[in-house]
ROMIPA-876366 format. One record per residue: x, y, z of N, C-alpha, C in turn; residue in three letters. Coordinates in steps of 0.05 Angstrom, whole numbers, padded with zeros to 5 digits, always signed. Last residue first. Layout:
BEGIN
XYZXYZXYZALA;...
This chain:
BEGIN
+02180+01670+02268+02176+01691+02249+02182+01718+02261GLU;+02232+01639+02309+02204+01644+02301+02203+01666+02280ALA;+02292+01602+02292+02278+01625+02302+02249+01626+02293PRO;+02312+01539+02314+02304+01554+02290+02286+01577+02300ILE;+02353+01545+02374+02332+01533+02357+02326+01550+02333PRO;+02426+01551+02373+02399+01560+02382+02378+01546+02364TYR;+02478+01548+02352+02472+01540+02379+02446+01552+02389LYS;+02486+01520+02287+02482+01543+02305+02472+01533+02332LEU;+02535+01476+02259+02509+01480+02272+02509+01506+02288ASP;+02578+01502+02207+02573+01489+02232+02545+01494+02242ASN;+02556+01504+02137+02573+01510+02160+02566+01495+02185GLY;+02553+01461+02078+02542+01480+02098+02561+01483+02121TYR;+02543+01448+02008+02557+01443+02033+02546+01464+02053THR;+02495+01423+01962+02505+01445+01978+02522+01434+02001PHE;+02512+01378+01909+02500+01383+01935+02512+01408+01948ALA;+02495+01362+01841+02513+01362+01863+02498+01367+01889GLY;+02447+01407+01809+02462+01383+01811+02483+01384+01834THR;+02388+01440+01831+02408+01435+01811+02421+01408+01814GLY;+02355+01451+01871+02342+01444+01846+02362+01439+01824GLN;+02357+01440+01940+02373+01444+01916+02358+01434+01891ASN;+02297+01461+01975+02320+01443+01969+02334+01451+01943ARG;+02266+01492+02025+02272+01496+01997+02299+01481+01991TYR;+02215+01477+02070+02243+01472+02063+02246+01476+02033ILE;+02173+01520+02108+02177+01504+02084+02207+01501+02078ARG;+02159+01553+02148+02175+01529+02155+02177+01510+02131ARG;+02138+01602+02137+02120+01579+02133+02133+01553+02142THR;+02177+01637+02154+02149+01646+02154+02130+01622+02152LEU;+02227+01614+02146+02217+01615+02173+02187+01623+02174VAL;+02245+01572+02098+02231+01597+02101+02217+01597+02128ASP;+02308+01541+02096+02281+01540+02108+02270+01569+02108MET;+02351+01511+02049+02341+01536+02061+02313+01531+02073MET;+02402+01460+02056+02378+01471+02044+02372+01499+02057ALA;+02442+01401+02053+02439+01430+02058+02415+01441+02044GLY;+02428+01337+02080+02431+01354+02057+02428+01383+02066GLU;+02451+01274+02108+02441+01301+02110+02445+01316+02084TRP;+02460+01216+02140+02450+01226+02114+02437+01253+02117SER;+02473+01193+02188+02495+01203+02172+02487+01214+02145THR;+02416+01214+02222+02439+01195+02222+02463+01207+02208GLY;+02379+01255+02177+02381+01240+02201+02406+01223+02199SER;+02357+01319+02151+02363+01291+02148+02363+01277+02175GLY;+02384+01382+02133+02359+01366+02136+02367+01336+02133VAL;+02410+01443+02155+02415+01417+02145+02391+01399+02152ARG;+02399+01512+02133+02394+01489+02151+02407+01464+02138VAL;+02395+01583+02131+02409+01558+02122+02404+01536+02143PRO;+02332+01616+02125+02356+01610+02141+02368+01584+02131ILE;+02292+01666+02094+02307+01641+02092+02330+01639+02112TYR;+02236+01689+02088+02256+01694+02109+02272+01668+02111ASP;+02195+01723+02043+02212+01699+02048+02232+01707+02069ARG;+02165+01769+02049+02152+01746+02037+02169+01720+02038VAL;+02152+01829+02081+02170+01805+02081+02155+01781+02071LEU;+02133+01885+02042+02125+01863+02060+02145+01840+02058ASP;+02149+01920+02002+02156+01926+02030+02149+01905+02050GLY;+02136+01896+01955+02122+01920+01963+02125+01926+01992SER;+02167+01842+01983+02151+01850+01960+02132+01873+01968GLN;+02230+01818+02002+02208+01835+02008+02193+01841+01982TYR;+02271+01766+02029+02259+01779+02006+02234+01794+02014PHE;+02331+01749+02061+02303+01759+02064+02294+01773+02038LYS;+02375+01701+02083+02366+01716+02060+02337+01724+02063VAL;+02430+01687+02123+02401+01691+02124+02392+01710+02101VAL;+02483+01670+02079+02472+01670+02106+02441+01672+02105GLY;+02518+01634+02029+02496+01652+02036+02489+01648+02066PHE;+02580+01630+01992+02562+01623+02014+02540+01644+02017ARG;+02602+01606+01926+02604+01620+01951+02583+01613+01971GLY;+02594+01614+01863+02611+01599+01880+02615+01614+01905ARG;+02539+01611+01818+02553+01625+01838+02570+01606+01855PHE;+02530+01602+01747+02530+01592+01775+02548+01608+01793PRO;+02502+01617+01697+02520+01635+01712+02522+01626+01741TYR;+02436+01587+01700+02461+01593+01687+02477+01612+01705SER;+02378+01547+01694+02398+01558+01712+02424+01563+01697ALA;+02323+01563+01655+02347+01547+01656+02367+01561+01674THR;+02281+01599+01653+02275+01572+01662+02299+01554+01664GLY;+02307+01646+01634+02283+01636+01621+02278+01607+01627SER;+02353+01637+01675+02353+01647+01648+02331+01634+01632ASN;+02366+01651+01737+02344+01637+01723+02342+01650+01695ASN;+02431+01645+01760+02412+01662+01745+02391+01644+01733MET;+02446+01621+01827+02449+01621+01798+02429+01641+01786ALA;+02436+01628+01880+02458+01610+01873+02463+01609+01843GLY;+02367+01632+01877+02390+01637+01895+02412+01618+01887ILE;+02324+01659+01827+02340+01637+01838+02361+01648+01857TYR;+02259+01682+01816+02286+01689+01824+02299+01664+01835ILE;+02219+01664+01759+02225+01663+01787+02254+01669+01793ASN;+02198+01710+01708+02215+01688+01716+02218+01688+01746GLN;+02175+01757+01691+02158+01733+01690+02173+01708+01699THR;+02197+01807+01697+02212+01787+01683+02196+01762+01676THR;+02175+01872+01691+02167+01846+01700+02183+01826+01684ASP;+02185+01939+01716+02188+01919+01695+02179+01892+01708PHE;+02208+01996+01740+02182+01985+01733+02186+01965+01710THR;+02255+02022+01747+02245+02007+01770+02217+01995+01765SER;+02315+02046+01721+02290+02034+01714+02280+02017+01738THR;+02365+02061+01739+02344+02082+01737+02317+02070+01733ASN;+02407+02030+01786+02393+02029+01761+02370+02048+01761CYS;+02471+02029+01816+02445+02041+01814+02433+02036+01787THR;+02520+02005+01864+02508+02005+01837+02480+02016+01838ALA;+02538+02014+01915+02557+02004+01896+02546+02004+01867VAL;+02537+02046+01976+02523+02044+01951+02543+02036+01929LEU;+02552+02010+02036+02561+02029+02015+02546+02024+01989SER;+02536+01970+02070+02527+01997+02076+02535+02018+02055GLY;+02554+01923+02047+02565+01931+02073+02560+01961+02078ASN;+02529+01947+01989+02546+01926+02000+02560+01936+02025SER;+02469+01961+01955+02488+01968+01976+02504+01943+01984TYR;+02437+01983+01898+02450+01960+01911+02472+01970+01930LEU;+02376+02012+01882+02403+02017+01892+02413+01991+01906ASN;+02332+02031+01833+02342+02008+01848+02370+02014+01856PHE;+02289+02088+01837+02313+02075+01828+02317+02049+01844LYS;+02250+02120+01858+02246+02110+01831+02271+02098+01819ASN;+02271+02127+01911+02268+02150+01892+02267+02140+01863ASN;+02291+02061+01919+02292+02088+01930+02290+02109+01908GLU;+02293+01997+01937+02279+02014+01918+02277+02042+01931ALA;+02352+01960+01949+02331+01978+01958+02319+01993+01935LYS;+02387+01905+01967+02375+01917+01944+02351+01934+01954LEU;+02445+01892+02001+02418+01901+02004+02408+01915+01979GLU;+02493+01847+02026+02482+01861+02003+02452+01868+02008GLN;+02546+01843+02064+02517+01845+02068+02506+01861+02045LEU;+02598+01799+02050+02586+01825+02042+02556+01823+02049MET;+02655+01768+02076+02626+01770+02076+02618+01798+02067TRP;+02708+01744+02034+02699+01760+02056+02669+01763+02054THR;+02727+01723+01986+02735+01711+02012+02730+01730+02035GLU;+02730+01784+01947+02725+01755+01950+02736+01747+01978LYS;+02696+01846+01931+02716+01830+01945+02709+01800+01944PRO;+02687+01877+01869+02674+01864+01892+02694+01846+01905ALA;+02719+01938+01849+02717+01909+01849+02701+01899+01873ASP;+02684+01997+01825+02702+01983+01843+02698+01953+01842THR;+02644+02017+01796+02671+02024+01787+02692+02010+01804SER;+02589+01972+01778+02604+01990+01796+02632+01996+01784SER;+02542+01976+01724+02561+01961+01741+02577+01982+01757HIS;+02475+01967+01700+02498+01983+01706+02517+01966+01722THR;+02414+01966+01661+02435+01953+01675+02459+01972+01679ARG;+02341+01964+01664+02366+01973+01652+02389+01959+01668SER;+02318+01917+01696+02307+01930+01672+02330+01941+01656GLY;+02370+01915+01729+02342+01916+01738+02327+01931+01716MET;+02429+01893+01742+02412+01894+01719+02383+01893+01727GLY;+02490+01907+01767+02462+01909+01774+02446+01912+01749LEU;+02549+01883+01792+02534+01888+01767+02505+01886+01774TYR;+02613+01894+01817+02585+01891+01823+02569+01898+01798TYR;+02667+01861+01781+02652+01885+01789+02625+01877+01799LYS;+02693+01816+01761+02698+01823+01789+02684+01849+01798GLN;+02667+01809+01713+02695+01819+01713+02702+01831+01740ALA;+02609+01813+01747+02619+01811+01720+02647+01824+01720PHE;+02560+01788+01789+02588+01796+01788+02599+01791+01760PHE;+02499+01805+01819+02513+01793+01796+02541+01804+01796TYR;+02441+01809+01843+02468+01805+01855+02485+01790+01836SER;+02400+01818+01807+02401+01833+01832+02428+01831+01846ALA;+02375+01823+01752+02402+01814+01759+02409+01829+01785TRP;+02326+01816+01721+02327+01820+01750+02354+01809+01760TYR;+02306+01839+01657+02327+01831+01676+02319+01835+01705ARG;+02285+01821+01594+02277+01833+01619+02294+01822+01642LEU;+02299+01791+01550+02311+01818+01553+02302+01833+01577SER;+02274+01741+01564+02266+01757+01541+02274+01786+01543TYR;+02292+01740+01630+02275+01729+01610+02268+01748+01588GLY;+02323+01724+01692+02325+01738+01666+02306+01724+01646PHE;+02344+01733+01760+02326+01722+01740+02328+01738+01714ALA;+02384+01722+01821+02375+01735+01797+02355+01719+01780GLY;+02441+01721+01860+02412+01723+01861+02402+01736+01836ILE;+02493+01711+01840+02485+01701+01866+02455+01700+01869ALA;+02525+01695+01782+02501+01708+01793+02494+01695+01819CYS;+02586+01709+01746+02570+01692+01763+02547+01709+01776GLU;+02642+01716+01715+02614+01718+01707+02597+01699+01724ASN;+02693+01708+01733+02687+01733+01719+02658+01737+01712SER;+02712+01689+01799+02700+01682+01773+02690+01707+01759ALA;+02744+01690+01844+02743+01714+01827+02731+01707+01799ASP;+02710+01657+01899+02728+01658+01876+02726+01686+01863THR;+02673+01660+01939+02696+01643+01943+02717+01646+01922SER;+02637+01711+01970+02647+01701+01944+02672+01685+01949ARG;+02582+01712+02010+02611+01708+02011+02620+01696+01985TYR;+02529+01752+02033+02541+01736+02012+02571+01735+02014ILE;+02469+01765+02065+02498+01763+02069+02509+01743+02049PRO;+02417+01803+02038+02430+01776+02037+02460+01779+02044ALA;+02353+01829+02026+02378+01832+02041+02391+01804+02042THR;+02313+01856+01971+02323+01835+01989+02346+01845+02006PHE;+02252+01868+01933+02278+01875+01943+02288+01853+01962THR;+02205+01877+01883+02218+01857+01899+02246+01867+01907VAL;+02178+01906+01846+02172+01913+01874+02185+01893+01893ASP;+02188+01891+01793+02199+01916+01802+02192+01923+01831GLY;+02201+01819+01797+02187+01843+01788+02198+01868+01801THR;+02213+01757+01792+02230+01781+01793+02217+01805+01781GLY;+02172+01717+01832+02177+01728+01806+02193+01754+01809VAL;+02190+01666+01875+02183+01695+01874+02190+01705+01846ILE;+02210+01616+01881+02182+01618+01875+02172+01647+01873GLY;+02264+01607+01889+02249+01620+01910+02219+01620+01906THR;+02303+01553+01878+02281+01568+01865+02264+01580+01887ASP;+02371+01548+01887+02345+01547+01899+02326+01564+01884ILE;+02427+01509+01863+02411+01534+01865+02385+01527+01878TYR;+02492+01485+01844+02469+01484+01862+02454+01511+01861GLN;+02525+01451+01790+02520+01474+01808+02494+01471+01822PHE;+02567+01430+01742+02554+01420+01766+02550+01444+01784ILE;+02594+01455+01700+02574+01435+01694+02558+01424+01718SER;+02628+01493+01721+02614+01500+01696+02592+01480+01690SER;+02612+01487+01791+02631+01489+01769+02615+01495+01744SER;+02599+01504+01861+02592+01499+01833+02616+01500+01814SER;+02582+01500+01914+02609+01491+01905+02607+01484+01876THR;+02550+01543+01957+02550+01532+01930+02578+01525+01922CYS;+02531+01535+02024+02552+01541+02006+02548+01527+01979GLU;+02500+01567+02079+02497+01547+02057+02516+01555+02035LEU;+02517+01575+02149+02514+01584+02121+02509+01560+02103TYR;+02508+01553+02200+02520+01580+02197+02515+01591+02169GLU;+02444+01521+02210+02473+01521+02207+02482+01549+02200VAL;+02390+01486+02243+02401+01511+02232+02432+01510+02231PRO;+02362+01424+02226+02381+01437+02244+02392+01463+02230VAL;+02312+01378+02225+02320+01403+02213+02337+01418+02234VAL;+02298+01308+02211+02306+01329+02229+02315+01354+02213ASP;+02243+01288+02167+02271+01289+02175+02277+01311+02195PRO;+02178+01272+02196+02195+01282+02175+02224+01282+02185GLY;+02144+01216+02223+02162+01239+02227+02176+01246+02201LEU;+02077+01199+02230+02102+01194+02216+02119+01219+02217VAL;+02043+01190+02292+02050+01207+02270+02076+01196+02257PHE;+02010+01129+02310+02031+01148+02313+02035+01165+02288ASP;+01945+01109+02338+01969+01105+02321+01990+01127+02327GLY;+01891+01156+02349+01905+01130+02352+01928+01128+02333THR;+01888+01221+02378+01875+01199+02364+01889+01173+02370GLY;+01917+01260+02399+01893+01252+02415+01878+01230+02402ALA;+01985+01273+02401+01964+01260+02387+01941+01252+02406ASN;+02004+01333+02437+02007+01307+02426+01982+01296+02412GLY;+02039+01390+02444+02011+01381+02439+02013+01355+02424PHE;+02082+01420+02491+02078+01400+02470+02049+01392+02468LEU;+02091+01490+02505+02080+01464+02512+02080+01446+02487LYS;+02100+01544+02503+02122+01527+02510+02114+01499+02516GLY;+02062+01580+02486+02058+01569+02513+02082+01553+02522THR;+02086+01593+02435+02074+01614+02452+02073+01604+02481VAL;+02104+01550+02408+02124+01568+02417+02113+01591+02434ARG;+02083+01486+02415+02073+01513+02414+02093+01532+02425ASP;+02097+01430+02376+02106+01446+02398+02096+01475+02394TYR;+02065+01372+02361+02066+01400+02353+02075+01415+02378LEU;+02103+01310+02358+02086+01329+02371+02085+01355+02355TYR;+02122+01241+02352+02118+01267+02341+02098+01284+02357GLY;+02172+01199+02379+02144+01207+02380+02141+01236+02371VAL;+02223+01182+02387+02211+01176+02361+02181+01183+02360THR;+02245+01234+02424+02251+01206+02417+02241+01201+02389GLY;+02202+01278+02404+02215+01271+02429+02220+01241+02427LYS;+02200+01325+02350+02199+01297+02360+02212+01296+02387ARG;+02157+01374+02319+02181+01365+02333+02179+01336+02340VAL;+02129+01427+02281+02131+01398+02286+02158+01391+02299PRO;+02101+01484+02313+02121+01473+02296+02123+01443+02301ILE;+02051+01533+02324+02059+01505+02324+02081+01499+02304TYR;+02030+01578+02361+02051+01579+02340+02064+01551+02339ASP;+01974+01611+02387+01987+01585+02381+02006+01589+02358ARG;+01964+01665+02392+01959+01647+02416+01969+01619+02412VAL;+01977+01730+02375+01985+01702+02369+01982+01685+02394LEU;+01925+01775+02368+01946+01765+02386+01952+01736+02380VAL;+01881+01789+02338+01907+01799+02329+01931+01789+02347GLY;+01840+01760+02362+01840+01790+02363+01868+01801+02357ASN;+01882+01708+02360+01856+01716+02372+01857+01746+02376ASP;+01914+01664+02314+01912+01690+02327+01884+01694+02338TRP;+01953+01608+02302+01926+01617+02308+01929+01644+02324ILE;+01991+01570+02255+01989+01592+02274+01960+01600+02278LYS;+02030+01515+02236+02003+01525+02241+02004+01547+02261CYS;+02068+01474+02191+02066+01494+02212+02037+01503+02214SER;+02064+01425+02164+02091+01438+02167+02091+01460+02188TYR;+02033+01364+02161+02031+01391+02171+02060+01401+02175PHE;+02010+01317+02111+02032+01329+02127+02025+01357+02136LYS;+01960+01264+02110+01978+01284+02099+01997+01296+02119GLY;+01894+01254+02114+01919+01239+02110+01938+01258+02097VAL;+01847+01278+02163+01862+01281+02138+01885+01260+02138MET;+01785+01253+02189+01814+01258+02192+01827+01261+02164ASN;+01729+01257+02204+01739+01264+02177+01769+01272+02178SER;+01721+01279+02273+01716+01262+02250+01731+01272+02226THR;+01704+01280+02341+01723+01289+02321+01721+01269+02298VAL;+01661+01297+02394+01665+01281+02370+01684+01294+02350THR;+01647+01331+02435+01660+01305+02442+01667+01288+02418THR;+01624+01376+02415+01643+01379+02437+01658+01354+02444ALA;+01627+01358+02345+01613+01366+02369+01633+01369+02391SER;+01663+01354+02304+01634+01353+02297+01617+01361+02321ASN;+01725+01379+02285+01707+01373+02307+01678+01375+02299ARG;+01769+01347+02239+01749+01368+02245+01732+01359+02268GLY;+01841+01340+02229+01814+01330+02229+01795+01353+02234ALA;+01890+01365+02235+01890+01338+02223+01862+01326+02222PHE;+01868+01401+02293+01883+01400+02268+01886+01370+02260VAL;+01812+01435+02324+01831+01413+02322+01845+01414+02295VAL;+01784+01482+02368+01795+01476+02342+01814+01452+02344MET;+01730+01466+02412+01757+01474+02407+01766+01466+02379THR;+01678+01472+02441+01682+01470+02412+01709+01481+02405TYR;+01673+01481+02495+01679+01454+02486+01684+01451+02457GLY;+01625+01534+02490+01643+01518+02507+01648+01490+02496SER;+01623+01573+02431+01609+01556+02450+01630+01539+02465GLN;+01620+01632+02392+01635+01615+02410+01617+01599+02428GLU;+01599+01638+02327+01591+01642+02354+01605+01622+02372VAL;+01618+01670+02271+01623+01646+02286+01618+01651+02315VAL;+01576+01700+02222+01590+01702+02248+01594+01675+02260THR;+01582+01720+02153+01570+01705+02175+01587+01709+02200GLN;+01569+01741+02088+01581+01749+02113+01567+01735+02137THR;+01578+01692+02035+01562+01712+02050+01577+01719+02075ALA;+01617+01663+02010+01592+01667+01995+01574+01688+02009SER;+01681+01695+02021+01660+01676+02027+01635+01682+02011TYR;+01734+01709+01973+01714+01717+01993+01695+01693+01998SER;+01806+01701+01966+01778+01695+01958+01759+01703+01981SER;+01872+01710+01941+01851+01717+01960+01824+01711+01948SER;+01930+01672+01934+01906+01682+01920+01883+01686+01940THR;+01971+01649+01963+01974+01677+01954+01950+01689+01940GLY;+01952+01599+01977+01976+01601+01961+01978+01629+01947ASN;+01894+01628+01993+01905+01602+01988+01928+01605+01968VAL;+01859+01663+02040+01881+01666+02021+01894+01639+02018ILE;+01792+01683+02053+01812+01662+02052+01834+01669+02033VAL;+01756+01728+02098+01759+01712+02074+01782+01692+02077GLY;+01743+01753+02146+01742+01768+02121+01745+01752+02096SER;+01752+01719+02188+01724+01726+02182+01721+01741+02156SER;+01805+01679+02160+01793+01693+02182+01765+01701+02173ASP;+01860+01641+02139+01831+01643+02140+01824+01660+02164GLN;+01910+01619+02094+01903+01637+02116+01874+01643+02116THR;+01949+01565+02072+01922+01577+02074+01921+01596+02098ILE;+01988+01534+02028+01991+01554+02049+01965+01569+02050ASP;+02004+01469+02008+01984+01490+02009+01989+01508+02033VAL;+02042+01428+01964+02040+01443+01989+02021+01466+01987LEU;+02003+01393+01915+02027+01397+01930+02022+01412+01956GLY;+01951+01429+01882+01968+01406+01884+01992+01413+01901SER;+01890+01457+01907+01917+01460+01897+01933+01434+01900PRO;+01826+01445+01885+01846+01436+01905+01874+01441+01893VAL;+01787+01502+01869+01801+01478+01860+01823+01470+01880VAL;+01740+01523+01921+01759+01527+01898+01772+01501+01891GLY;+01695+01559+01961+01702+01534+01948+01720+01540+01924ALA;+01674+01585+02022+01690+01589+01999+01696+01562+01987TYR;+01613+01602+02057+01634+01583+02048+01650+01595+02025ALA;+01571+01611+02116+01582+01620+02090+01606+01602+02083SER;+01557+01597+02166+01544+01582+02144+01554+01590+02117THR;+01620+01606+02196+01591+01605+02200+01578+01588+02178GLY;+01660+01594+02145+01659+01613+02168+01629+01618+02174TRP;+01700+01546+02112+01674+01555+02121+01678+01574+02145ARG;+01730+01525+02052+01734+01537+02079+01707+01550+02087ALA;+01752+01473+02008+01732+01491+02019+01741+01502+02046TYR;+01770+01444+01945+01777+01453+01972+01756+01472+01982GLY;+01743+01391+01906+01744+01419+01914+01755+01423+01942LEU;+01741+01336+01898+01751+01353+01877+01754+01382+01884SER;+01726+01312+01945+01740+01296+01926+01752+01313+01903THR;+01739+01364+01993+01723+01342+01983+01739+01327+01963GLY;+01777+01388+02048+01775+01381+02020+01753+01361+02015PHE;+01779+01446+02092+01783+01418+02085+01780+01413+02055GLY;+01769+01486+02150+01778+01483+02122+01783+01454+02117ALA;+01725+01524+02194+01740+01501+02186+01750+01503+02157ALA;+01679+01537+02234+01704+01551+02229+01724+01530+02220CYS;+01614+01541+02257+01631+01530+02237+01655+01548+02232THR;+01576+01559+02291+01602+01556+02302+01621+01542+02282ILE;+01528+01560+02263+01539+01585+02272+01566+01583+02284THR;+01510+01508+02254+01528+01520+02234+01539+01547+02243SER;+01506+01458+02294+01499+01486+02295+01518+01501+02278ASP;+01537+01413+02283+01510+01414+02273+01498+01442+02274GLY;+01604+01438+02268+01584+01424+02284+01557+01427+02271ALA;+01664+01441+02253+01640+01444+02236+01618+01427+02249ARG;+01727+01467+02265+01702+01458+02277+01680+01462+02257VAL;+01796+01452+02245+01773+01467+02251+01750+01453+02265GLY;+01833+01427+02188+01832+01437+02215+01803+01448+02219TYR;+01823+01392+02146+01850+01399+02152+01852+01410+02180VAL;+01776+01339+02136+01783+01365+02147+01813+01368+02149PHE;+01754+01306+02076+01766+01307+02102+01771+01336+02110HIS;+01734+01260+02025+01729+01285+02039+01741+01284+02067SER;+01791+01222+01997+01762+01226+02004+01759+01252+02020SER;+01844+01218+01992+01828+01216+01967+01798+01218+01972THR;+01899+01254+02020+01874+01239+02023+01859+01239+01997ALA;+01944+01284+02023+01945+01261+02004+01919+01244+02006SER;+01962+01351+02033+01943+01330+02036+01946+01309+02015SER;+02003+01391+02068+02002+01377+02042+01984+01352+02047GLU;+02007+01458+02096+02003+01429+02097+02004+01418+02069PHE;+02003+01510+02139+02018+01501+02116+02018+01471+02117VAL;+01956+01558+02162+01966+01531+02163+01981+01524+02137ALA;+01930+01607+02203+01947+01602+02179+01959+01575+02182ARG;+01872+01639+02226+01887+01615+02224+01905+01615+02199ILE;+01840+01680+02273+01853+01679+02246+01872+01655+02247LYS;+01781+01696+02311+01804+01679+02304+01815+01685+02276LEU;+01735+01720+02326+01759+01736+02327+01784+01721+02319SER;+01692+01684+02328+01693+01704+02306+01720+01718+02304GLN;+01716+01618+02345+01702+01643+02351+01707+01663+02328LYS;+01732+01557+02376+01724+01570+02351+01709+01595+02358ALA;+01780+01555+02429+01752+01554+02420+01748+01569+02393ASN;+01837+01518+02434+01827+01545+02427+01799+01542+02416VAL;+01859+01468+02438+01849+01480+02463+01839+01508+02458GLY;+01876+01437+02396+01891+01462+02402+01883+01474+02428THR;+01885+01369+02390+01867+01389+02400+01883+01414+02408ASP;+01902+01330+02334+01912+01345+02357+01891+01367+02364ILE;+01901+01262+02308+01892+01290+02308+01902+01303+02334TRP;+01904+01203+02267+01915+01221+02287+01902+01248+02285GLN;+01887+01172+02226+01875+01166+02252+01885+01185+02274THR;+01914+01182+02179+01885+01182+02178+01871+01176+02205GLY;+01967+01189+02184+01959+01167+02167+01928+01164+02166THR;+02002+01251+02184+01980+01234+02194+01973+01212+02174SER;+02066+01275+02196+02048+01263+02177+02027+01245+02190GLU;+02100+01335+02210+02086+01312+02221+02067+01301+02200LEU;+02163+01359+02183+02134+01357+02184+02126+01334+02202TYR;+02217+01366+02196+02206+01381+02174+02175+01382+02175GLU;+02230+01376+02267+02228+01360+02243+02214+01376+02221VAL;+02274+01389+02322+02253+01399+02304+02253+01381+02278GLU;+02287+01345+02377+02294+01357+02351+02269+01368+02337ALA;+02269+01335+02429+02297+01329+02422+02306+01341+02395ASP;+02234+01378+02476+02235+01360+02453+02264+01356+02446TYR;+02228+01419+02514+02216+01393+02519+02215+01374+02494PRO;+02292+01451+02525+02266+01450+02513+02255+01422+02514LEU;+02326+01471+02582+02324+01449+02562+02295+01449+02551ARG;+02349+01538+02586+02333+01515+02596+02331+01495+02574LYS;+02377+01577+02561+02381+01575+02590+02364+01552+02602GLY;+02376+01583+02507+02352+01591+02522+02356+01590+02552THR;+02426+01566+02489+02415+01591+02480+02393+01601+02499MET;+02437+01517+02514+02457+01538+02514+02445+01565+02508LEU;+02391+01487+02500+02396+01495+02528+02416+01517+02530ALA;+02398+01479+02446+02375+01494+02455+02380+01504+02484ASN;+02444+01447+02447+02444+01473+02434+02422+01490+02444ARG;+02422+01402+02473+02443+01418+02487+02445+01445+02474LEU;+02389+01382+02434+02377+01393+02458+02397+01409+02474ASN;+02428+01366+02397+02409+01386+02390+02396+01398+02414ILE;+02456+01327+02427+02470+01351+02418+02450+01373+02411LEU;+02419+01287+02434+02428+01301+02458+02441+01327+02450ALA;+02416+01272+02379+02393+01280+02394+02400+01297+02418MET;
């Protein structure tokens, strides 16, 4: 605990008001937090959460008797909903982790956009502040608490970020820490939040794979012709056939970082390989770029491979640490990864940093997506190893 806070102090020049960042805060149905931000037309909210409630409840927001100040999202027994004024969106409740973005124009739930039933206005009124883990029914009443986990929450006002919440702990007490104001926001309800495991950034994540035991991460991103990336990669061996980043299905390729007979190998629809060997036991900054209707793979700034085909769909998710071969991990990679960024049509969609997750003497290596603070764990066998702790807090988006 003291070590984590010391790291923060070394980087920021001051001691942050918490002991450790945690994966999530979990409400048991009696906790809630007041953001201090009034519901209004100019707000935009993005929240990443996981609900386990079996009855109707709010995830965040305000839904008072005067429907003109409704600005909320929640769940009934079978439908998720989001309201803006008297207009509403309703859809099937997604299972597992939910990433929702809401503003006056509509709702995006796990990447799928939806519109409200009508165009309405949220009218600001004093005292009607947004809450999370529940919903505000009046200036003095909060109700319909959720049971579940919050991973992150951001609020913008007129395009300006005014709240950037991450879950933290001070001792054994959970808070949402706002990286905008530098303040802790604590429980205004009863009981205590359940804490997720500590999350600590590390230098790198390492695959220690063999032919039968190997580690990989499923990014959830389908390997299509508009996906590019940057990734620091360190090859530990001269294995003749290994994939650091890739997907493959039914002759459709997204072999974005592949090594065959020590050569750089790029298979993007069509396939090609470099004329030079890829080094081992040294870091390579690999960049896959879409340029002039081609895919170009760069290593430490030098162009090493080119594919002419740039329009195709694999239908398979991209793996880090192995090839996704029609749903089966193959061609395991032996080496290290630093910060890995994926872009889709030029937009940043994953911003992975290596972390260790756990407490006490029980830790596991993983990747955290800084955009959502979601932890991506090993989907294979064995365990990732990892580098030394970094001497700064987990970066903001």
